[in-house]
C-alpha positions in Angstrom: 76.9 121.9 92.4 76.1 122.8 88.7 73.3 125.0 89.1 73.0 126.1 85.1 74.8 125.4 82.0 74.5 127.4 78.9 76.2 126.6 75.5 76.5 128.4 72.4 77.7 126.8 68.3 78.8 123.5 70.2 78.5 120.9 67.6 74.5 120.8 66.7 73.9 123.2 69.6 73.2 126.5 68.5 72.4 128.3 71.6 71.3 126.4 74.9 70.4 127.2 78.2 69.4 124.6 81.0 69.6 124.1 84.8 69.8 121.9 87.0 68.8 120.9 90.6 70.1 119.4 93.7 70.2 115.9 93.7 69.1 113.1 91.0 69.2 114.7 87.5 68.3 112.8 84.4 69.0 113.6 80.3 67.4 111.3 78.2 66.2 111.1 74.7 66.5 109.2 71.3 69.4 107.7 69.9 71.5 109.9 68.3 69.4 113.4 70.2 72.5 114.7 71.2 72.6 113.6 74.8 76.7 112.6 74.4 76.9 116.1 72.6 75.7 117.9 76.0 78.4 115.6 78.0 81.4 116.6 75.6 80.2 120.1 76.0 80.2 119.6 79.9 83.8 117.7 79.4 85.1 121.0 77.4 84.1 122.9 80.6 85.5 120.8 82.7 89.2 120.8 80.6 88.5 118.3 78.2 91.1 119.0 75.3 89.4 121.5 72.7 88.8 120.3 69.4 87.8 122.9 66.4 85.8 120.4 64.9 83.6 120.4 67.5 82.5 124.2 66.5 79.0 124.6 64.9 79.4 124.5 61.1 79.1 127.8 60.1 80.8 129.7 63.2 83.7 130.8 64.0 83.6 130.0 68.1 81.9 127.9 70.9 81.5 128.8 74.0 80.2 126.9 77.2 79.5 128.6 80.7 78.3 127.5 83.9 77.0 128.7 87.4 78.5 126.6 89.7 77.9 127.1 93.4 79.9 125.8 96.7 77.6 124.5 98.8 80.4 124.2 101.6 82.0 127.1 103.1 85.7 125.3 103.2 87.3 122.8 101.6 89.9 122.3 99.1 88.2 124.2 96.4 88.4 127.5 98.4 92.1 127.3 98.8 92.3 126.7 95.4 90.4 129.8 94.6 92.5 131.7 97.1 96.0 130.5 95.8 94.6 131.6 92.7 93.2 135.1 94.0 89.5 134.4 92.6 86.7 135.2 94.8 83.5 133.7 94.6 80.4 135.9 94.9 78.0 134.6 97.0 79.2 131.0 96.7 79.0 130.8 93.1 81.9 131.0 90.4 81.0 131.8 86.9 83.0 129.3 84.2 83.6 130.0 81.0 85.4 129.0 77.7 85.3 129.7 74.4 87.4 127.9 71.2 87.6 129.6 67.9 88.3 127.6 64.8 91.5 128.7 64.9 92.1 126.4 67.7 92.6 129.3 70.0 90.2 130.1 72.8 89.8 131.8 76.1 89.1 130.6 79.7 88.0 132.2 82.5 86.6 131.7 86.3 84.8 134.5 87.5 86.6 137.4 85.3 90.0 135.8 86.0 91.8 134.2 82.5 93.5 130.8 83.9 95.1 128.2 81.3 93.4 124.8 80.6 95.2 122.9 83.0 94.5 125.4 85.8 90.6 124.8 84.9 91.2 120.9 85.3 92.3 121.0 88.5 89.7 123.6 89.8 87.0 121.5 88.1 88.4 118.3 89.3 87.6 119.4 93.0 84.0 120.1 92.0 83.1 117.3 89.5 83.4 113.5 88.9 82.7 112.6 85.2 81.7 109.2 84.2 82.6 108.7 80.3 80.3 106.0 78.4 83.7 103.7 78.3 85.2 104.5 81.9 84.2 101.6 83.6 86.8 99.6 80.6 89.1 101.4 82.9 88.9 98.9 85.5 90.5 96.3 83.4 93.8 98.4 84.0 95.3 97.5 87.1 97.3 100.9 87.3 93.5 102.4 87.5 92.8 99.9 90.7 96.2 101.8 92.3 94.7 105.2 91.5 90.9 104.6 93.1 92.6 103.2 96.4 95.3 106.0 96.7 92.2 108.2 96.1 90.3 106.8 99.0 93.0 106.5 101.3 93.8 110.2 100.6 97.2 108.8 99.5 97.6 111.0 95.6 99.6 113.4 97.2 102.2 111.3 99.0 101.5 108.5 95.9 102.7 111.7 93.5 105.6 112.5 96.1 107.3 109.3 95.8 106.7 109.0 91.8 108.7 112.4 91.8 111.4 111.0 94.0 110.9 107.5 91.8 112.0 109.2 88.3 114.8 110.9 90.1 115.7 107.9 90.8 115.6 106.2 87.7 117.3 109.4 85.9 120.0 108.9 88.1 120.6 105.0 87.4 120.3 106.0 84.2 122.9 108.6 84.1 125.5 106.3 86.0 124.6 103.2 83.5 125.7 106.3 81.1 129.0 106.8 82.9 130.3 103.6 83.4 129.3 102.2 80.0 131.8 105.0 79.0 134.2 104.5 82.1 136.4 102.1 80.0 136.4 105.1 77.1 137.2 107.6 79.8 140.2 105.7 81.4 141.7 105.2 78.0 141.1 109.1 77.3 142.5 110.1 80.9 146.1 107.9 79.8 146.1 109.2 76.6 145.6 112.9 77.9 148.2 112.2 80.7 150.9 111.3 78.5 150.3 114.1 76.5 150.2 116.5 79.5 153.9 115.2 80.7 155.3 114.8 77.1 154.7 118.8 76.2 155.5 119.5 79.8 158.7 117.5 79.9 159.8 119.0 76.2 158.6 122.5 77.5 158.7 124.0 73.9 159.3 127.9 73.4 157.7 130.1 71.0 160.1 130.7 68.2 162.3 127.7 69.3 161.6 125.6 66.0 163.1 128.4 63.7 166.2 129.4 65.7 167.2 125.5 66.1 167.1 125.4 62.7 169.2 128.3 62.2 171.6 126.7 64.3 171.7 123.4 62.7 172.4 124.6 59.6 175.2 126.8 60.7 176.8 123.8 62.2 175.9 121.2 59.6 177.7 124.0 56.8 180.6 124.7 59.3 183.4 123.7 57.1 182.1 126.2 54.6 181.1 128.6 57.0 184.4 128.4 58.2 185.9 129.1 54.7 183.7 132.3 53.9 184.6 133.5 57.4 188.2 133.3 56.7 188.0 135.2 53.5 185.9 138.0 55.0 188.4 138.3 56.9 191.2 139.1 55.0 189.0 141.4 53.1 187.8 143.2 56.0 190.5 143.8 58.5 193.4 141.1 58.4 195.5 141.9 55.2 197.1 145.1 54.4 195.0 145.5 51.7 191.6 145.3 53.7 188.9 147.6 53.9 189.9 148.7 57.3 193.7 149.2 56.4 192.5 151.1 53.2 190.0 153.3 55.0 192.4 154.1 57.6 194.5 155.7 55.1 192.1 157.4 53.2 190.9 159.3 56.3 194.4 160.7 56.8 194.4 161.8 53.0 191.2 163.3 54.0 192.3 165.0 56.9 195.6 166.4 54.8 193.3 167.4 52.1 190.7 169.2 54.4 193.6 171.2 55.7 194.1 172.8 52.5 190.3 172.9 51.2 187.9 173.3 53.8 185.3 172.6 51.3 186.4 169.0 51.7 185.3 168.7 55.5 182.1 167.3 55.1 183.1 164.2 52.9 186.1 164.2 55.4 183.4 163.7 58.3 181.7 161.2 55.7 184.8 158.9 55.1 185.6 159.3 59.4 182.3 158.0 60.3 182.8 155.4 57.4 185.8 154.8 59.4 184.9 154.4 62.6 181.8 152.0 61.3 184.3 149.4 59.4 186.2 149.2 62.5 183.4 148.8 64.8 182.2 145.9 61.7 185.5 144.2 62.1 186.0 143.9 65.9 182.2 142.1 65.9 183.7 140.1 62.9 186.3 139.5 64.7 184.8 138.3 68.0 181.8 135.9 66.3 185.4 134.5 64.5 187.2 134.0 67.3 184.0 132.7 68.9 183.5 130.0 65.8 183.9 126.8 67.1 183.1 123.5 65.1 180.7 121.4 68.2 179.7 117.8 66.9 178.0 117.1 70.4 176.0 120.7 69.9 174.9 119.7 66.1 173.6 116.1 67.7 171.8 117.7 70.7 170.4 120.9 68.4 169.4 118.0 65.4 167.8 115.7 68.4 165.6 118.8 70.2 164.7 119.4 66.4 163.5 116.2 66.0 161.2 116.0 69.4 160.1 119.3 68.5 159.0 118.3 65.1 157.2 115.2 66.7 155.3 117.5 68.8 154.4 119.6 66.1 153.2 116.9 64.2 151.3 115.2 67.1 149.5 118.5 68.8 149.5 121.4 66.2 151.7 123.5 63.8 153.9 125.3 66.1 155.2 125.7 69.4 151.6 127.9 70.2 149.7 125.4 69.3 151.4 122.6 70.9 151.2 125.0 74.3 147.7 125.4 73.8 146.9 121.9 73.0 148.5 121.3 76.7 146.3 123.5 78.0 143.4 122.1 76.4 144.4 118.5 77.7 144.2 119.8 81.1 141.2 121.5 81.4 139.6 118.1 79.9 141.7 116.3 82.4 140.2 118.6 85.4 136.5 117.8 83.5 136.8 114.0 83.4 138.3 113.8 86.9 135.3 115.8 88.0 133.2 113.2 86.0 134.8 110.2 87.8 133.9 112.4 91.1 130.4 113.0 89.8 130.4 109.0 89.1 130.8 108.6 92.9 128.5 111.1 94.0 125.9 109.7 91.6 126.3 106.0 93.5 125.8 107.9 96.3 122.7 110.0 95.4 121.0 106.6 94.2 121.6 105.2 97.5 120.0 108.2 99.3 117.1 108.1 97.3 116.7 104.3 97.5 116.4 105.0 101.4 113.9 107.5 101.0 111.9 105.5 98.4 112.1 102.3 101.1 110.5 104.8 103.9 108.1 106.5 101.5 106.9 103.2 100.0 106.9 101.2 103.2 104.6 104.3 104.6 102.5 103.8 101.6 102.0 100.1 101.5 100.6 100.4 105.8 98.3 103.2 104.9 96.9 100.8 101.8 96.4 97.8 103.6 94.0 99.6 105.8 92.7 101.5 103.3 92.1 98.3 100.8 89.7 96.7 103.8 87.7 99.6 103.8 87.3 100.5 100.3 86.6 96.7 99.5 83.7 96.4 102.4 81.8 99.5 101.4 82.4 98.6 97.5 80.8 94.8 98.4 78.2 96.4 100.4 77.1 98.9 97.6 77.4 96.2 95.5 74.6 94.4 97.3 72.2 97.3 96.9 73.0 97.2 93.1 71.7 93.9 92.4 74.8 92.2 93.5 73.9 90.7 97.1 76.5 87.4 96.9 79.1 89.5 95.4 82.0 89.5 97.1 84.6 92.7 96.1 88.2 92.2 97.2 91.2 94.8 96.7 94.2 92.5 96.2 97.5 94.1 97.2 101.0 92.2 96.3 104.1 94.1 98.2 107.4 93.7 97.3 110.1 93.5 100.0 111.5 96.5 101.7 114.8 95.2 100.6 114.1 94.9 97.2 115.0 98.1 95.5 113.1 97.2 92.2 110.8 99.8 92.9 107.3 100.2 90.6 106.6 104.1 89.8 103.7 104.4 92.6 105.2 102.6 95.7 105.9 98.6 96.2 102.3 97.8 95.6 100.6 96.2 92.9 96.8 96.8 93.5 94.0 94.5 91.8 90.3 94.4 92.1 88.8 91.3 92.6 85.3 89.9 92.4 83.7 86.5 93.4 80.3 87.3 91.7 78.7 84.0 93.4 78.8 82.5 96.8 81.3 80.2 97.8 83.6 81.2 94.9 87.2 82.4 95.1 87.8 85.7 93.8 88.9 86.4 90.3 90.4 89.2 88.7 87.7 92.1 87.3 89.1 91.2 83.8 88.5 87.7 84.1 85.2 87.5 85.0 83.2 90.7 85.1 80.5 91.6 82.1 80.0 94.6 81.1 76.8 95.3 83.3 78.9 94.6 86.0 81.5 96.7 85.8 79.1 99.6 84.9 78.0 99.0 88.7 81.4 98.4 90.1 82.4 101.5 88.9 79.0 103.2 89.9 80.0 102.1 93.5 83.6 102.9 93.3 82.7 106.7 92.3 80.2 107.2 95.0 82.4 105.7 97.3 85.2 108.2 96.6 83.1 111.2 96.3 82.5 110.1 100.2 86.3 110.4 100.7 86.3 113.7 98.8 84.5 117.0 98.3 83.3 116.8 94.9 79.5 117.7 94.8 78.4 117.0 91.8 79.0 113.1 89.7 78.3 112.8 86.0 77.4 109.4 84.6 77.0 109.2 80.7 75.1 106.1 80.3 76.0 104.0 83.5 73.2 101.6 82.4 75.6 99.8 80.1 74.8 96.1 80.0 72.2 96.1 82.8 68.0 96.3 83.0 65.3 94.5 84.6 66.2 94.3 88.3 69.4 95.5 88.2 68.1 98.6 86.3 65.6 98.9 89.1 68.2 98.6 92.0 70.7 101.0 89.9 68.0 103.6 89.8 67.0 103.8 93.6 71.0 103.6 94.3 71.3 106.9 92.3 68.3 108.4 93.9 69.5 107.2 97.6 72.9 108.8 96.5 71.4 112.2 95.3 70.2 112.7 98.8 74.0 114.1 99.4 75.3 114.4 96.0 74.4 116.0 93.0 74.0 113.7 90.2 73.6 114.1 86.8 73.0 110.7 84.6 72.1 110.1 80.8 70.5 107.2 80.6 68.5 105.1 78.4 66.1 103.1 80.9 62.9 104.4 82.5 63.4 102.6 85.9 66.3 104.7 86.1 64.6 108.6 84.9 61.5 107.7 86.9 63.9 108.2 90.1 65.1 111.4 89.2 64.0 114.6 91.0 64.9 116.4 87.8 64.1 115.3 84.1 65.8 116.9 81.2 64.7 115.6 77.5 67.1 116.1 74.5 66.1 116.1 71.1 66.5 117.2 67.5 64.6 119.8 65.8 64.9 121.6 62.7 65.4 125.4 62.3 66.0 127.6 59.2 66.6 124.1 57.2 69.0 123.2 60.1 69.7 120.8 62.7 69.5 121.6 66.0 69.4 120.0 69.8 67.0 121.4 72.3 66.9 120.3 76.1 63.7 120.8 77.8 62.9 120.2 81.5 60.1 117.6 81.6 57.1 117.4 83.9 53.5 116.3 84.1 52.0 115.1 80.7 55.5 115.6 79.5 57.3 113.9 81.6 54.6 110.8 81.6 54.9 110.9 77.7 58.7 110.3 78.0 58.8 107.4 80.7 56.2 105.6 78.1 58.6 106.3 74.8 61.6 104.9 77.0 59.5 101.6 78.1 58.0 100.8 75.1 59.7 103.0 72.1 55.8 105.0 72.3 53.4 106.6 73.8 51.0 104.2 73.4 48.1 103.2 75.8 50.0 100.6 77.7 52.9 102.1 77.8 51.5 105.1 79.3 49.5 103.0 82.2 52.8 101.5 82.8 54.7 104.8 82.9 51.5 106.0 85.3 52.3 103.1 87.5 56.4 103.9 88.2 55.5 107.5 88.2 52.9 106.8 90.9 55.3 104.3 92.8 58.3 106.8 93.0 56.1 109.9 93.6 57.9 112.1 90.6 61.7 110.4 91.6 61.2 110.2 95.2 60.0 106.9 96.6 57.7 107.1 99.8 60.0 107.7 102.9 63.2 108.2 100.7 63.7 111.8 101.4 64.5 113.2 104.4 
């Protein structure tokens, strides 16, 4: 329950402090006085998105804080607080939120800083706020499903289904993407298989191309090479005047000379080394020459091998190392594509498992929704009777797909729609087709109160729930709000005296001026001040007729409680 609210530098409010009572509280005032601004400040505290434009002109920071009492010793709110490590003090929470012109701010529950999302979660367990245009959401069928699930206690189960549904949708998109690329993948697989096989069969070795090119040149110019080798042989070792023959003779002469002059010994040693080197070279040359053969088949094989390697080099890289690297890369891609093929099979299996899970979950949701739909429509129909719609029949329509139909909706197999028959004997029709603004407001009031019975929210906030109503209907709405106020705290912004007169606590919002600036003030009314406010709401002024009418209402409802109403 909201006990106290403090507002600082929010819109037209400089410093505002007000208290609320258990039961039915109303806020009234002239149009434009700031009633909706006050509701906006409360919305900000409940987790609405911050808007720096709401900070009072000239101020650097706005702040809204509240004291909230937890009248029940257990429930979801207590479990939530325990999970956050937050401890109420004497069953009360102090909630505070600030907002700076820079867009930054701070949020505290007790002394614990929390995020905006956490604030919204916490406050949603305590408050249900109905804004000026909330009743318009009744025209959206998705809202109908949400209300039914909340009434049935299926919000968690429905959200769990939704998460499975999102996973299922994502898997299906992945499979469609894989299938679309399947032909492309098959073509790529064929290309890679061919490349790996071609390179593997060729088995190029590092440095092979230069060696083969050298061999090809040798075999291709064999005749010229043979002639040169023959000439070299004559000069090196074959003829009488060859280098080897001359070096042998010179060696003998040098040995004889060194016997006569020992100073020639070093030169003799060098000449002897030269002779042995020449002899070794001649031996190696003879071996080369003896092995030299013209082999046209080998030349053809070398040329064919080079042609193959040149083709591979052109297709896969600049040299043998690049060709080998291409094969390694192709093998890795083949493995990845093979894994993708296995992944496609896994996707098909995963989708089948998810569809089985969705079928089971959606069937359970449908069964519970069917049961709860009857209870919800009965309760709302009964309340509408109290709200001046005694002949109205409210219906919750469910269109459920077959379990075998895998075209699931995001929240199950059911399409939920609220319908009404405003007059006896008429068939029910969609709200969007026949409900007026006043009827929508009362239907929303009925829904909100029914749902509040189904959960632990202790405070209901209605910003101009009286849209589109008046006369006897307004009397019925006021009576009903007072009745709900016996077990819930109601905060209601209204323009209708027939509703305001029922309140246990009456607050008036008005504009004033201070130091040349417009400010919004809120005052608790009692006695003569409340009498004048009710008269103003009835006739626009506090003249004798209006005051007499206000007195009659106040006497009739005894300051908000009709005889026998309060327990």
